[in-house]
N, C-alpha and C positions, 0 to 999 in steps of 0.2 A: 918452653914456648913452643916446638917444632912438635910437642906433642897437642899444644893448641891447636895450631895450624892444620897439622891434621885432623884434629876433628872437628873443624869446621871444615876443612875440603870435604871431610866424608858426609855430613848434614848436609854442603850444599849438592855433591855428586845427588843422596839420596832426595834432598828434593827435587830436582832438575829431575829426577826419574819421576815421582811423584806430577809430576807437573805433565809430564809429558805421557803421560799414561790419561791423564785427568782431560787434555788435549784429544785425547782421541776416543775419550769417552764422548765427550761434547760434540765430535764430528757428527755421534749417532742423533745426536737431539735436530727434532725439526725447528728452523730459523724464526724468526716474527716476520719475514717477508713470503715463507711457504704456508706462516698461517693465516695471513694476509691474502693469499692469493685463494687460501680452501674456502677462506670466509664468502670469497665473492662468487663464489660455485654456487648453481641452484640446488644441484643435487650429485651425487658419485653414487655410481650401478654397477653392480656388479650382478652378472648375468652369466647362466651357465647351465648345462643340462639338466632339467627337471628329473628325473629317475633312473640316478647312477649312486646307488645306496651301497654302502655307506656315506660316500667321498660326498654327495648333495644328492637329497631329492624330497620329495614334498610328500609328508606322513599321511597317509589315507585316513588316521585316527581321529588329526586333530588340524588335518590341511596347514600344518606348515610347513615350511621350508626350511630344511634342515640337515646334518651332516658334519663330518671332517672338514670338509673345506669353509663350508657357511662358518662354525664356530671359528676358525681361521680367521675368515673375514672380520667376523665381530671381535678379535682380539684388537687386529688392526686398526680397525674404527675407533676403538677405547685406545689405541696410542696416539695415533693422530686429534683426536678431538673434535670427529665431523662423524654423524649417522652417513655411513654403508649402504645403500638399499640393495637387498639381495634378491633378484627376479628371476624364478627359473623360465628354461626355455628348452625346447629342443633343443639339438646340439649345434646343429646346422645353422638355426637360427639364430643360436645367442653368438657364433662365430661372425655370419652377416651383420647384426645389429654392433655388433662392438669392429665390426669396418665401418660403416656407417656412421660413428661417434655417438649412434643413440642410449649405449651402453657405453661404459669407461674402463673395466677391468674383468680377465677371465683366465680362472689356471687354465695351464697348459703344456705341454711337449712343445719345444723348436723344430720349426724345419723349414727348410729355404721359401717358400710357396710364406708361411706366415711372417717369418722375416721379413718380406716386402709389403706388408700393409700391418703390422703391429708393433709399438715398439714394447719391451721384455725387460723386468726388472729380474733382481738376483735369487738365484733357486732358493723356494719354499721346503723342497721334499725331494726325496728319490720315489719313484714310482716302478712295480714289476707291471709286463705286460706280458699276457700267459694264453695259449692256444688251450681251450677246453674239448674233448673230444673223448669218445668213446674207446675203452680200452681194448676194445677186439679191432679195433684197426691198428695199434703198434707200429707207430710208425715213427721214422727220423723226422730231422728236419728237412732234408734236402727232399722228403716223400711229401711236403706241404703242396707244392705243385699243382698233387693228385686230388686237391681235396675240394671240396664246396664250402666256402666259410661265410657266415653270417659276420657285419661287423657295421657298425655305429655309421652312419651316415655325415660326415664331416672330422670322424676321426682320425689322427695322427698315423692311427695303425693303416688304413689306407693307402696312402703311400707306401709308407714302410713295406706292406703286402705285393703293390704293385711293382717296387722296385726292387725286390726278392725272393717275391715267389709270382714272376708276371703271367702264369698259367694257369694259376690257383683261382676258383669259381670265385667271384665276391657276390654276395648279398646283402644288400644295403638296409638296414633296419632303421625306423628313430632311436633306438639306445639298447644296451645290450641285454637288457632282460628282455626284450620281443627275440633278439636274436638266440638266447637261453630257450625260449618258448621251441622256437624251428627246432633244436637240435635236441630237445624232446621228442620231438613230435617226428621224428626223423628226417625233416624236412633237409636238412644240413647236416656236413659231416663233423662241422666242430664252428663254433664262439669263440673270436677274441675281444676280447677286455682286459682291463687294467684289473690285476691281482685281488685287490678287496671289493670290488664289484662282486667278481665270478665267486668268492669265498664265501662274500653275503647271500647271494642267490640260493649259493647251494645247502648252506646253512639253514634258510627259511624255507626251503622245500624238505616238507615231514614226508615226501612221497620219493622221494627220489634215495634211488641207490649209490651210496659215493663211491665204492668199490669197483661199479662198471664206467668207470670216471679218471681220467686223469689229467693233467695241468702239465704243457708243455712252456716251458721259458723261453717266449720270444727276446726279451730285450729288457734293460734297463736303463731309465734317463732323471735326468732333472727335471723336475715341474716347477713352472716359473708361472708369476701373474703377466698376461698380456694385459697391454694399457694402447686404448686406443690414441692414433698418431697427433688427433685433437690438441690430447694435454699432455707435453713432453714433462711439466713441473710436477707432474702427478709422478713418475717414474722414481725421482728423488726422495721422491716424500716416501713411498712405498718403501722403497728398500732401507730406508732409515728404519719403518715401522717393522718391517722386519725383523732387520736386526736386535730390536729389543722385545720381540715378543719371543723371538729364538734365545735371547738372554737369560730371558724369563722361566724357560720350559714351559712353555704354556704350550706348545705343540706336542711335548710330550704328555701332556696331560688328557690333553683333547683325544691322543691315539690310545691313552689307557681306557679312556671315556667309551672308546666307540671298539677296539680292539681288544684291549685284553692285554694279553702278553703275546699275539702274536707279530710277525716281522715288522718290526720300524717304518715309520716313514720318513723320517730324516735318517743321516750317515753319525756314527759315532765317531767321534771323535780322534783324531791321530795319536799316535805315542807322543810323537815331536809338539802338535798343540797339547796333549797334557803339561808335559815338560814346560811351555811357556807359560803356561797359566799358573803352573805351580811358581816359578820363578817369578811371577809377575806378584804372585801373592807373599813371596818368602820376601820381598823387595818391600813393598806398602808392609809388613809386617816391622824389620826392621827401622822404617822410615819412621813409622808410629812409635815404635820401642826409642829410635832415639830422642824426636820429639817428646815424649814425655821424660827420659831423663833428665834432658838439658832444660827441660821448665819445672824438676819438681820440686825447686827451692823456691821457685816464685808462685807455686798454684798454692798449696795454701792461702798468701797472703790473699792471692786474687780471689780465691776462695769466701775469705772475711768479707775483703771488699765485695765483694757480688754478695754474700747475707745480708749486710748493713744494707747496699742499696735497696734489695729486697724485701724487708725489715721497713725502709725507709717508703719504700712503693705501696708496701701493704698500708702502712698508715694512710698515706695520703689519699687510698682507695676508699678507706674506712672513712676520712673525711667529707669525703667527694660524697659516699651511700649516705654519710649523715646528715648531709646538707641537702639532699634532696626534698624540694618539699611536698613530691608524692608521699604517701605513704608505701613502704617497700619492704620487703620478708623473702626467703629464703628458706623452702623445706624439704625435706628430705621424700626419698619411700614410702614412711612412713608414716607421712604428714606430720610432722613435727619439726619443729621452728629450728630452723639452723643459725640464721640469724637474722635483725632486722634492724629499721633506721630510727636514730632519733626522731624523726618525724613521727613515726608511728606509735613511738612506744609512749612520748609526749601527750599526742591524741588521747589514749587509754589509761594515761596517768600512771604508766608501770615505768622498770629501769628497764632496756634493752638484754639487758645481759641477763636478768628474772625468766623471760618470754622464751630461753633459748632451750631445749629439748622440751618445753610442752607443745597439747598437740594443740594444730594450726587453726582446728574450727573453735576453739575461743576465743580466738578473737577476732573470726572472720563471720562468724554469725549474723552478726547485725548488719553486714554488707550484703550475705549470702546464706540462707539459711541453710545450702547441700552443699557448701564447697569440696566434700572428699568424691562428690558425683562429677563434678566437673574434674578433679584430677583424674578421676581414671579415663574419664572421658577423652581427656589428652592421649595419655599411654594409651589409648586404643588405636585415636586417630593420627597421634603427630603432629597435630593442631593444635594454634593458643586458640585462647576463648576468650572472648570480650563480653562483659554481661555489666546492665547497669541497675542502681536500685536505690530508691528513694531512703534518706532517716531524715524525719522532720522536714525541712522546705529544700533542704540543699540534696544534688542529685549525685552522687560516686560514683564514676565506673572500676569495676574492677577486672583488673588481667589479669589472666595465669598464661605461665608458656612454660613450657619444656626446656631444662638449659641442656646446652651442644657439649658435650664433655665430660658430665656427671652424671652418677648413674641412675637415670630417675629424678632428678633433684626439680624445683619448680622455684621461677622468681615469679612471685604476686605481689603487683602493684595495683594501687585506688588511689583513685582521682577525683577530685571534687572539679565536677565539668559542670556546676551549675549555671558559673557566668558566661560559661561554650552553649548552654543552652540557651540559654537568655538573649545574647547575641545572634545566634541562631535562628530562632523565633520571631525576632526582633528585624534581621534579613529579609526571612523570609515574608513576613509580610509586609515590608515598605515597598519590595516587589510586587507582592498582590496589589498593593494598592494604586499603583501606578499604571500596572495591566487595563487594572477596571473603570481606572479613570476614562482612559483614554476609549475600550470600550463603551460606556456609560455616556460621555459624550456624543460617539458618534452615533447609538443605536436614539438618543433623546432627540437629536434633527431627523430622524428618517420617520421618527412616530408624530412627529408633530405636526408634518403635512398629512398625513390621512386626519387625525385629529380633527383640524382645521375643514377639511371636507363634510365631515360628520354634522362639527359646530352651522356650519351655512346649509344643509341641506335639512336639518331640523329647522332652523330660522323658517326657509322656505317653507316647510311643510306647518308652523305652528300660523303662517298669515291664512292661510285657506282655512276660509271658517268653516267649511262642511263638514269638518271635522267635528266628532264627537267629545265628551269630556274623557272618554276613557284613552284615547290616540294621545290626548292632551298630556296625559297626566306617565305616559310607558313617556313621551316627549321632553317630562321632566327630568324622569329617570336617565334619559339618552344623558340629559344638558347636565345631569347632576355627576354620569360617569364620567362625560369628556371633562367636566372642570376638576375632577378629583388626578382625572391621568394628566391633563395640563400642568396640574401642582406639583404630580412625581415627577415631571419632565423640569420642571424650572427648578427643584431640586439637584434633578440631576446635573442638570448643566451649573447650577452654583457649584457644586461639588467639580464639575470637571474644571472650571475657571478658577476655582476656589478664588483668592484676596488677590488685591495687588502684593505689592512687595517693599511698596511707598511708605516711606516712616512719617510719623510724625509726632508733636508730643501731646499726649494723653492723659486724662483725668479718670482715672483709672474708677474711683468708687464714684464720680457723677456717672460715668459709663455706665456701672451696675444699676445706678438709679433707675436712668433713659430705664432700661432695657426690664427693673421690675414694675414700673410702670405700664410699658407695653401690655403685661400678662396682667394687669391689676383685674379685670373683671375677675379671670379662670382663679384667680388665686382667694379673692372677695368669693366667688360661688362656693370654695370648695375652705373656709375659714384655716387655708395656710397662714402661719405666720414667718416672716423674713427677715432675720436678723442678720446683719452686714457689717462686720469687724474688720476694721481699715487701720494700719499704721504707718499708711503713706500720706505724707501731706506734700508731695512732691510730683508733677509730673513727669512722665518715663518714656522714651524715643521708642516707639514701634509701632507694628502695621494697626490701623484703625481698623479694617474692613476683615483682617485675620483674628483679631481679638474681640471682633463684635458677633462674628461666625461662633466661635467659641463662648464665648458668655449664654449667646442666644439657645446656642440647642443645649449646653450642659442646666440653661436656666427650666427650658423645656421637658428637659427629659427628669429633673425632680418632679417637675409641679407632675406630667405623667403619673410618676409612682407612688403619688398621693393619695389619699382617698379621698377624704375630710380631714380635717385638724388634726393636719401635719407641719413641722418645724422646719424648713428650711434656712442653714445656719450658712453665711460667705465669711471666709477668713481672706485678708488680704495683708501680703507683709513681703516685705523686700529683705532677701536673707545674702550678706555678700552681693554679689552683681546680678542676683537672679530674684525676679519675681514669682513668688509663691502664692497660689494661692487656691481653696478649700473649697468644695461644695460638697457639704453635709445636708443628707436627709433624712429621717425615716418614714420612709416609706416600703415598699414590697419587699424593695432585696429583690438581689442579682444568685441564682442558684451557680452548684460550683460548675457543672458541665457547661452551663451559656459563659461563665465569666468570658470564659477566654475566645469567643468569637461576637462580642460586643462589639468589636472594632470594627469587623468586616461589614462590605456596603450587603445591603439590602436584608441585616439579619435582623430580626425583629420578635419580641415575644409580648408584642403590643396584639389587639385586637386585629380582626379584618378591619382595614379599613381608617385604622386610626393611627396609621404609621407607616414609613420607608424604608424604614432601616439604614438610615443615611445619614441622621445626625450624628453620631457618635465617631460614625466613618467619618465628619466632614470635622469634627474634633479634633481625632488622631490625627489627619493629615495634614489643615491648619499647624498643630503645635508642631508636627517633625518640620515643616519648612521655615518656623523659627527657629529651628535649632532645641525644640526644648521636649520635655519629657512628663509623660502623666502614667499617675499608676491609681487603682484603683480595689478598693477592700469592701466587700460587702456581705451580709448575711440574712439570707431568708426570712422575712418578718420583723427586721431588726433597722434595716436601710443601707446605705450605700456612701462612699467617702472617694469622691474624685480630686484626687492631688494632683496639680500643674505644677511645673516648673517651669519658664523661659528667662533663657541670657538675657540681660540687655544692657546699652549702654544708657547710665539717668543723666540727662538733661535738664538743666532749668535756664529760663528764659530771661 
């Protein structure tokens, strides 16, 4: 019993240590409140010296701002999940911009003056400052007062020299590189700067004899990130990011990139810190081992349960995959089928298991000629591809996408979008009809006024007997043109008004007979036979004006399509709750190129002066208003069939 209690106590202690360790680790994670604050910021800008290689500088080769600190800032940017802009400036301008809050971050040493105007993060690395001078000076530290020293304006070194070597003559420069040139030209005795910068300048100067110069180490201090005082929230966020970056060893990698095996920028851990890390690691190992031991008995059972769950989940996913109506297939990098759903296999007339291992183009060639080319394009661009293809009267959309997490595998789906295409075109047609109707009505009213003036003036000219026959003939042409224009305007106004929505009981066969009688002259002249076959013996409740528009225009259209000795057959039937009538003629027919445009306003294939292009448009619009539909089939040289279906309420007297 005591042994069991002791074991439980040990487990509790170990778990407590693990929880505490996890709490400490989580304390360095950015909170949701801090994430929300970051999202509200327009931008976060880091600005520093534009010419202090290798710490930060603008590369003349590609004009990019880069260096050790710039890389470090980019790592911090990744940790906080916000893009930090890096902007090169002259050093004193960078300090002033940070002070005004125009920029937000800059790396620097801390002194009393800066402490009054900036906020600071935890240290990010250690940096030594050296004095570069010629060996022939051979001076000690206490002799620096006698030197003429080049120093960067606004740098920490300025205050250091003033406080420790007040008699030294300081020559202010825009950057260390400028001071280095002054030293080589003999205009100053020494130049002060950060050790990596001095080393970089000397290593990249092929003309310098390094044996004639020496470095005098002045101090080594911690470098921190200074933050503008108007963004105190940023300090805590940056501290957490710095901790995470250092834990990942990112600074060591950056150091190796820029310095190789030279002096590191960060402190090496002390022996005590190493021991602490070892103890924590040992505790974690013991805790994990204890948990494994105490759960070993139930682990196998849990694995079995999980295995069954995964198997069940796999079966369910397979059922879902097979139940998708779209055709779907998974293809490997060799373009061979890994899996295909039941819908696709049934469409192809094969078993899905027999498709596995086959080349995918065997099954895809019907939908696209070169599917392998599409997949190669996806591998190059990493972008999904969609293509449409026509098989008979059906339109299919072929979609190919690269599966993430699977080595160059593709998910191919094929969807029948025929109905989508039809509905989309129908919606576009309806919108176009509404817009054109509004435009046509306005234009018709505007044109009618000047036509009236032309007609009146023509009349006034005619009553003047002084004009000869030639002028009267010209006036005939004018009147004829005005009458035709008026006729077109009447059609346009008729189209824009369309018919009344009022319904009444209609005897459809009688209406058809009256419309045929109205066209009797032209029917007789062309020797056209009109046959009417109706199965309706009762009146139907519909809009009389709409039906009259529809029948009149369809009859005129069929008559115009026939040259001589033609036949027009009209079938009228009731099917369920709809009126279905068919106009069939053996006229000239409609070409495939034109059949998609026949319901557009002002579209006509008739000779100039014989058609306005509004007849079938009016038919289409009236049918739409009655919630009906119209289908057309035609072949050049054989004729045309219009089938109209209109839902209705049958009523009898």
